[in-house]
Structures are given as structure tokens and as C-alpha cells.
N, C-alpha and C positions, 0 to 999 in steps of 0.2 A: 504494500499500500504505500503510495507516495504521500508527500506532505499536504497536497490539496485534498486528496481523499480523506486523509485524517482530519484535516480542518472541517471539511463538509460533514463527516460523522460527527464530530464535536459539537458542531452547529445544531445539527438536528437533535441531538440529545439534549443540548440546552433548551431547544424550542419546546420539545416535549416536556421537560422538566417545568417551563414557565406555563405552558398549556395546562399541564396537570395540577399545578399550584392553583391556578385561576379557576379551574373547573371544580375543585374540591370544595367541600362543605365548609371548612374553617375559614377560607376567603370569603365566601358568601356570608357566613355568619358575621364576620368582621365588618363586611360592607353594610349589613343590616344593622349592626349595633351602632355604626357611626352615623348612618344617613336614614335609618327607618325604612318602612316599607315602600317608600317612594323610589328606592334604588332598584325595586324588582324589575320594572320594565327596560330599565337603562342598563342593568348588568350585562344582559346578553349581547346588547349593542356594542358596549365596552369591550367585552370578552372577543366577538368577532373582529372588532376593529385592531385590537392588538395582534390577534392570530395573523390578519392580513398583513399588517405593517412588519411584524417579525418574520414572515416566511418570503417577503419579497427579496431581502438579501440572498437568500438560498436559491430563488428562482434565477436572480441575475447571476449568480456565481455558476449555475448549471448552463445558462445560455453562453456566458463566456468561455467556459472550459467543460463542454459535455463529456470528454474523453473519447476514447475509440468507440465507434459504432459497433455493436455486438450483432444486431440484426435490424432489419427495416422490412416491415410487411409490404409486398407489392400491390399494385392495383390489380384488380378491383377489390381485394379482400381488405385493404385499409378502410374502405368505406363501412365494411361490416363491423370493424373494431369501433369506429366513430358512432355507428348506430348503436351498439350495445352500451357505450359509454353513455350515450345521451338517454338511453331507457334507464340506466342506473341513476343518472342524475334525477329523472322524473321520480324514481322509486324513493330516493332520498327525500324529496319534497313530500311525497305521499306519506313517509315514515313520520316527518313533523307533524303533518295534518292529522294523522290518526291517533297522535298521543301528545298533543300539545301540553297536558297537564304535567307529563315527566319533566318538562323544562322550565317550570314555573318555580322560582326560588322558595317561595312561600310553601308550595308543596313538598319540596325536597328537604326543607328544615322542618316540616310539621311532624309532630308526634303522633302516634296512632291515636285515633278517635277525637283528635283536636279538630276545631272549626276549619282549619286550613288543610286538613287531609282530604285527599282525592280517594276515590274507588279505583281499582286497577284499570278497569275500563278497556279490556283487550277488544280490538276490532281491526278492520281492515287487513293490512300487510303484516300485523302483529299476531293474526290467527295462524299464521304459518310458519313464521320465524321470530325468534326473540330479539334478534339484534340485526335488523337490516341495514343499519349503518356500517357494520363490520362487513357484511357481504359486499354493498355497493362500494364501500371504499377500497376493498381489495381488488374488484373487479375494474373500477376505474383506473387504478394505478397500473395494474399490470396488463391491461389492454392497451397500453400506450403502443402505438405502432411502430415507434423507433426506440431501441433500447441501446443506451451507451454505458460504459462502465460506471461512471459516476452517478448516473440515474439509477442504474441496478443497485448500487450501495443504498441511495437514499430510499428506494422501494423496500429493500429489505428491511432496513431499520423501521421504516413507516409501518410495514406489515406487522413487525413484532410489537410496536407501540399499539397499533389498532387492536390486536388480540388482548394485550395485557389491559388496555383502556376498557374493552368489552367485559372483561372479568371484573374490574374495578366498578364499572357502571352497575353490573348485575348485582354486586354485593350490597351497593346502595339501594337497590330496587327492592333486594330481598329483606333489607331493614325496614324500608318504607311500607311495603304491603305484606310482609311476613309470610303465613303459611299458605295465603292464596298464591303469592308468586312462586314459592316452592313447589306447589302442585303445577303450576304453569311450566317451570323449568322441566319437570318430568314429563310432561306431555308434549312440549312443542321444541323443536331442535333449535339450537342457537342461530345458525346461519344458513344451513342447506335445507330447504323445504322438502317435505315428504308428503305424498298423498294421504298416507294413513295416519299422519301425526298433525292433527289439527286441534286447536283448542276447542274443548267441548262447548264452551259458552258461545262459540261462533257457528256451530254446526246447524242450529236451526234458524240462523239469520240469513235471509236471502239479500244479496248485495247485488 
């Protein structure tokens, strides 16, 4: 590994650490303690803004020094890759719309049976997979039609981070929803849908 690759790897680790810190409950509790409930709608905006700003240097580095090309998908197959990435982007948006309560700070910090607590509310894409963001994230990055050495390094570290992030996210949901979520975990796969493993609460719902 050359110095540039090492620098890229360290930058990604730093980005992941900052991203995890801001996404964690301690940071959200501190924000709520200082600014009250009015911070709830603004925290996701701040979080997303910081993520975009801090990822831009990495994007610039990869554009300037992508490294040797490992492979390039030829035409017309490149358009198939782009189409699948587009579908995954739509699936990501659907995942947000199907479970907006999971991303509310007051719901994440709420104790069981408190006024701010939400029901698990499984519907839509969550009937089939527990973490659609893990699936869409992996497909979006690995279906990049041109792969270089430095991009491969970034994608490998990003994949590990996505998987570990999924484990952490589910541990929080387990605390938030308790036995209901444990039963959901046993019934629905994490990221690979299966026709015989659908959440029982969705089976009688026509969509």
C-alpha cells in the first residue's frame, strides 16, 4: 500500500468515526439538553450537511488520484449498472418513507411507554428486509461500472462500516422496541429478501 492509499484509508476511518459519533445517542442527548426539542428537525439537516462537507475531500482525492483501473464495464452493460443503481436509490428513499419515525430524535431517545415512544410500525419494504439501507448501500457502491485500486480500497472499508453500522442500528432498535423487534429479527432477514420470510403483520395487508 502506498502513502496515498494509506492516507485515503485513514481519512475514511476518520469520517466513519465522526459520522458514528454524530449519529450516536450521546450526541443527540447533548444537543437536546442544550437546545431542547427545537433541535429535533434541525439535527438531521446538520448531520447530513456535515457528512457531505466531510466526504467532499475524499471525492476530490479519488478524482485526482483514482489509481490504476482494475476493470471497466463495457457498453451496453454499463447502462444496466446505472439502472440498478437508480433503482437502489429509489429503494433508499422508499425506506425513509416507510419508517420516518425511526429517524426522529425524540423517538430514538424515548423510553418505553413514554409519550414520545412509537409503535414498531413495520410496513412496505421493511416487511421483507430489516435493513434496506445496508442492501442498497452495498449495491450502489459495488455496481460502480469503473473500478480502480483506490476506489476498491474505499469500497472495502465502506462495506465493513455499513455492516457494522447495521449491527449498531439494530441494537438500538432492539432497545427501542424490545421483544417486538426481537421477534421481527427472527422472522425477517437483514438484507436479502426471501419469499417465505415476510413479517407476519404485513401478510394480510394488501399494498
